[in-house]
C-alpha positions in Angstrom: 89.8 259.8 80.1 92.9 259.9 77.5 93.0 262.7 75.4 92.3 261.5 71.9 93.2 264.5 69.9 96.7 265.2 71.9 97.5 261.7 71.1 96.7 261.7 67.2 98.2 265.2 66.8 101.5 263.5 68.2 101.3 261.0 66.2 101.2 263.2 63.2 103.8 265.2 64.2 106.4 262.4 64.8 105.4 261.3 61.4 107.5 264.5 59.7 110.5 262.9 60.5 111.9 261.1 57.7 108.8 261.5 55.6 109.4 260.8 51.9 108.0 262.1 48.6 105.4 259.4 48.9 104.0 260.0 52.2 105.7 257.3 53.7 108.3 257.5 56.3 111.9 256.2 56.1 113.6 256.6 59.7 116.5 254.1 60.8 117.9 253.8 63.7 121.2 256.0 65.0 120.4 258.3 62.1 119.8 262.4 62.5 116.0 261.4 61.5 115.8 259.3 64.3 117.8 261.5 66.8 115.2 264.4 65.9 112.6 262.1 66.3 113.9 261.0 69.9 114.5 264.5 71.1 110.5 265.2 70.3 109.3 261.8 71.9 111.6 262.8 75.1 109.8 266.3 75.2 106.6 264.5 75.2 107.7 262.3 78.0 109.0 265.3 79.7 105.5 267.0 79.5 103.9 264.3 80.9 105.9 264.3 84.2 108.5 262.1 83.8 112.1 261.9 84.0 113.8 260.9 81.0 117.0 259.5 80.0 118.8 257.5 77.4 120.6 253.8 77.9 123.6 252.4 76.8 122.1 251.3 73.6 119.9 254.2 73.1 117.0 253.0 74.3 114.8 256.4 75.2 113.0 255.9 78.7 110.4 257.7 80.3 109.8 256.9 84.2 107.0 257.8 86.4 107.6 257.2 90.2 104.9 254.9 91.9 104.3 255.4 95.6 106.3 252.3 96.7 109.6 253.5 94.6 111.5 249.8 95.2 108.3 248.1 93.5 108.9 246.2 90.2 108.1 248.8 87.4 105.3 248.2 84.7 106.7 248.8 81.5 104.9 250.3 78.5 106.9 250.3 75.1 107.2 249.9 71.0 109.6 251.7 68.5 110.0 254.7 66.6 112.1 253.3 63.8 110.6 252.4 60.4 111.2 250.1 57.5 112.0 251.8 54.4 108.9 253.9 53.1 107.0 252.9 55.8 103.8 253.8 57.6 103.3 256.2 60.7 101.1 253.8 62.9 103.7 250.8 63.5 105.7 251.2 66.3 105.2 254.9 66.7 101.5 254.4 68.3 102.5 252.2 71.1 105.4 254.8 72.3 102.7 257.6 71.9 100.1 255.7 73.6 102.2 254.7 76.4 103.1 258.5 76.9 99.5 259.6 76.7 99.0 257.0 79.5 101.0 258.5 81.9 100.3 261.9 81.0 96.5 261.0 82.0 97.5 260.0 84.9 100.0 262.7 85.9 97.2 265.4 85.2 94.5 263.2 87.0 97.0 262.9 89.8 96.0 259.4 90.2 98.0 257.4 92.6 99.7 254.0 91.6 102.2 251.8 93.7 104.5 250.7 90.9 106.4 252.8 89.0 105.6 252.9 85.3 108.2 253.1 82.5 107.9 253.8 78.6 110.4 252.7 76.2 111.3 253.9 72.8 113.0 250.7 71.9 116.2 250.7 69.5 115.8 249.6 66.0 113.0 247.1 66.4 112.6 246.3 62.5 116.4 245.8 61.6 115.8 247.4 58.6 119.3 249.2 58.3 121.8 246.4 59.9 119.7 243.1 58.9 119.1 242.7 62.8 116.6 244.3 64.8 115.2 244.5 68.3 118.5 245.7 69.4 117.0 247.7 72.3 114.8 245.0 73.4 117.8 242.7 73.6 119.7 245.3 75.4 117.2 245.6 78.1 116.8 242.1 78.4 120.2 241.4 78.5 120.6 238.9 75.5 122.5 241.3 73.2 126.2 240.3 72.3 129.2 242.1 71.2 129.1 239.9 68.0 125.9 241.0 67.2 126.9 244.5 67.7 129.5 243.9 64.8 126.2 243.5 61.9 126.7 246.0 58.9 124.4 248.4 57.1 124.5 248.7 53.2 127.6 251.1 53.3 129.5 248.6 55.7 129.0 250.4 58.6 128.6 248.3 61.9 126.1 248.9 64.9 128.8 249.4 67.2 130.2 252.2 65.0 126.8 253.6 64.5 126.3 254.0 68.0 129.8 256.1 68.3 128.3 258.2 65.7 125.3 259.5 67.8 127.3 259.3 70.9 127.0 256.3 72.7 129.9 254.0 73.8 129.2 250.3 72.5 131.7 248.7 75.0 129.1 250.0 77.6 126.4 247.6 75.8 125.8 245.6 78.8 124.7 248.7 81.0 121.1 248.6 79.2 120.4 245.7 80.6 117.5 245.7 83.7 117.0 243.5 86.4 114.4 241.3 85.9 113.1 241.5 89.5 112.9 245.2 89.1 110.3 244.5 86.3 106.7 243.5 87.0 105.5 243.2 83.2 105.4 244.7 79.9 102.5 245.9 78.1 102.5 247.1 74.1 99.8 248.5 71.8 100.3 248.1 68.4 98.4 248.2 65.0 97.3 244.4 64.0 99.2 244.7 60.5 96.5 242.2 59.4 92.5 242.0 58.5 91.4 239.8 61.0 90.1 242.1 63.2 88.6 244.4 60.4 86.9 241.2 58.8 85.6 240.9 62.4 84.1 244.5 62.5 86.0 244.9 65.8 88.3 247.6 66.8 90.4 245.8 69.3 92.2 242.6 69.8 93.9 241.0 72.8 97.3 238.7 71.5 97.5 235.4 72.6 101.0 235.1 71.5 104.1 236.3 69.1 104.5 233.5 66.4 108.4 232.4 66.1 109.8 232.7 62.4 111.3 229.5 61.3 113.2 230.5 58.1 114.8 228.0 55.8 116.5 227.6 52.1 115.8 224.9 50.0 117.7 223.7 47.2 116.7 221.2 44.7 119.3 220.2 41.9 118.2 218.2 38.9 119.8 218.1 35.6 119.4 220.7 32.7 118.2 219.5 29.2 116.7 220.7 26.0 113.1 222.0 26.5 112.2 220.3 23.1 114.3 217.4 23.0 113.9 215.8 26.4 110.9 213.5 26.8 109.0 214.2 29.9 109.2 210.6 31.2 113.1 210.8 31.6 113.3 214.4 33.3 115.2 215.3 36.3 113.3 218.9 36.9 113.8 220.5 40.1 111.3 223.1 39.2 108.5 220.7 39.0 110.0 219.2 42.0 109.7 222.5 43.8 106.3 223.3 42.7 104.8 219.8 44.0 106.8 220.6 47.5 105.4 223.8 47.6 101.5 223.2 46.9 102.4 220.5 49.9 103.4 223.3 52.1 100.5 225.7 51.3 98.2 222.6 52.0 99.9 221.5 55.3 99.9 225.0 57.1 96.2 225.2 56.3 95.3 222.5 58.4 96.4 224.4 61.5 94.5 227.6 62.4 97.7 229.8 63.1 100.2 228.3 61.0 101.3 230.6 58.2 103.8 229.5 55.1 105.3 231.9 52.9 107.6 231.2 49.6 109.2 234.6 49.6 111.8 234.1 47.1 112.6 231.8 44.3 115.7 231.4 42.0 115.8 229.3 38.8 119.3 228.2 37.0 120.3 228.8 34.2 116.9 230.6 33.7 116.3 230.3 29.8 113.2 229.9 28.3 113.9 226.6 26.2 116.0 225.2 29.2 115.1 222.5 31.9 116.2 223.9 34.8 119.5 222.6 37.0 118.7 224.0 40.0 116.1 225.6 41.8 116.0 227.2 45.3 113.4 229.1 47.5 112.9 230.3 51.0 110.2 229.0 53.1 109.2 231.4 56.3 107.1 229.1 58.5 105.3 230.6 61.7 102.9 229.8 64.4 102.4 230.6 68.2 102.8 226.9 69.2 106.3 225.5 68.7 104.9 221.8 68.6 102.5 222.7 66.0 105.3 224.6 63.9 107.7 221.4 64.2 105.1 219.4 63.2 104.5 221.0 60.1 108.3 221.3 59.5 108.8 217.7 60.1 105.5 216.8 57.7 106.6 219.2 54.9 110.2 217.8 55.2 109.0 214.3 54.8 107.3 214.7 51.5 110.2 216.7 50.1 112.6 213.9 50.6 109.8 211.7 49.1 109.0 214.0 46.1 112.8 214.3 45.6 113.2 210.6 45.3 110.3 210.0 43.2 111.7 212.8 40.7 115.2 212.0 41.0 116.5 215.2 42.4 118.5 216.0 45.2 117.3 218.3 48.0 119.4 220.4 50.3 117.6 221.8 53.3 119.5 224.8 55.2 118.1 226.6 58.0 118.4 230.4 58.3 116.8 231.1 61.6 114.9 229.2 64.2 113.2 231.8 66.8 111.0 230.5 69.7 107.1 231.6 69.6 106.3 233.7 72.7 103.0 233.3 74.6 101.5 236.3 76.1 100.9 236.2 79.9 97.7 234.8 80.4 97.2 237.1 83.9 98.0 240.1 81.6 95.5 239.1 79.0 92.9 238.8 82.0 93.5 242.1 82.6 93.5 243.5 79.3 89.9 241.6 79.0 88.7 243.3 82.2 89.7 246.5 80.9 87.8 245.9 77.5 84.8 244.8 79.9 85.1 248.1 81.8 84.9 250.1 78.6 82.5 248.2 77.0 84.6 247.5 73.9 84.0 244.2 72.1 87.5 242.4 71.8 88.9 239.1 70.0 91.9 236.9 70.9 94.0 236.3 68.3 98.3 235.5 67.6 100.5 238.0 66.4 102.2 236.6 63.2 104.6 239.7 63.1 107.4 239.9 65.2 107.6 242.6 68.2 110.0 243.6 71.0 108.4 241.5 73.3 109.8 238.2 72.1 112.7 239.0 73.4 110.9 239.2 76.9 110.1 235.5 76.9 112.3 234.3 79.7 112.6 237.9 81.3 108.9 239.1 82.2 105.3 238.4 81.5 104.0 240.2 78.4 101.0 241.5 77.2 99.7 243.2 73.9 96.9 244.8 72.5 95.9 244.9 68.9 94.0 247.8 66.9 92.2 247.5 63.7 94.8 247.9 60.7 92.8 249.4 57.4 92.8 246.6 54.8 95.4 244.9 56.8 98.0 247.4 55.5 101.3 247.8 57.1 104.9 248.8 56.3 103.6 250.8 53.6 102.8 254.5 53.3 98.9 253.2 53.1 99.2 251.9 56.6 96.1 253.4 58.4 94.1 253.2 61.5 91.4 255.5 62.7 91.7 258.3 65.2 88.8 256.3 67.0 90.7 253.0 67.3 93.9 254.5 68.3 92.0 256.2 71.1 89.9 253.1 72.1 93.1 251.1 72.1 95.1 253.7 74.4 92.1 253.7 76.8 92.3 250.0 77.2 96.2 250.3 77.4 95.5 252.8 80.1 93.3 250.8 82.1 95.6 247.9 81.7 98.6 249.6 83.2 96.6 251.3 86.0 95.4 248.0 87.2 98.8 246.2 86.9 100.6 249.4 88.7 97.9 249.4 91.4 98.3 245.7 92.2 
């Protein structure tokens, strides 16, 4: 029922804002590129029959009233900001699909009880300020003034950037929406992984969003001459780190939804013929079940302490951030499954390893997510790609899901 060609053409049109020579997109929040992109999205919302406004933190919101104006609203959302040289689908698909859902309802004059709101959230990615999900935090009422002081590479704070586009950072609390006025939140997103593609499926139902635990591991040993120091008496922190890393990988593999990534590593002093004095590496550990993630953390920590004792090196563990995993609502998952059944679309339940705006709604409202297949699992890259057919199929399921939620 949705207009697949219109959906696709809008995705293509939106991708022109911030387009790079590589074909990728760089569109950070509170920039001219984003302002122009938001103006285009606002025009789509108006064409879809919605009233449009921008809230205190820059969220762009389109609203279609239901037959019961006092009923809690069904929210659809995502974001239109990107990572540096990102793709055209990440975030943008969820916003454009939400508008397409409402426009289809509007054109078909289909009645529904609950109001529907489509959100283009401010700065989900966090690429500019190193702090993301500003808009969804604002909506949930958990954004703080201290967080608005994060600065970009040029020293501009979030608060200062807000002023540059005509927003008053002192009014950020006005973006908060009473949770009693919200029935639930649904988002369509590309998977950004290979699971659906490997299973030959276009659509997935998200069971939960994994919470990242970021740690920095620093191991201090004793520098020495590479040729003159016997192996038996070395205090080599790099060899200790290698042993720890192998265990981290093996331990994460024991659990179906756990993932562990060593993203950065530094070795000092870094000489070819010098036994290292110090090694530091980062660990990104995730699982959709917090108990499982904590269990993996405890196991790898215990092992690391044993390795450091055995190798006579010193281990320092620093927690950089600890974010709680967020389960998706079982009732909304069931509604999405019913939509898949109605459209005769085979689906698969899977977790999201990547973070999304819905993470901020853990204690705010029920959430649901629909994934569509990503070609080769590539994302945050100009080569990011999902087919027009998969985008259309995902939007059809989003339409049926939202209509069901808004009609109860």
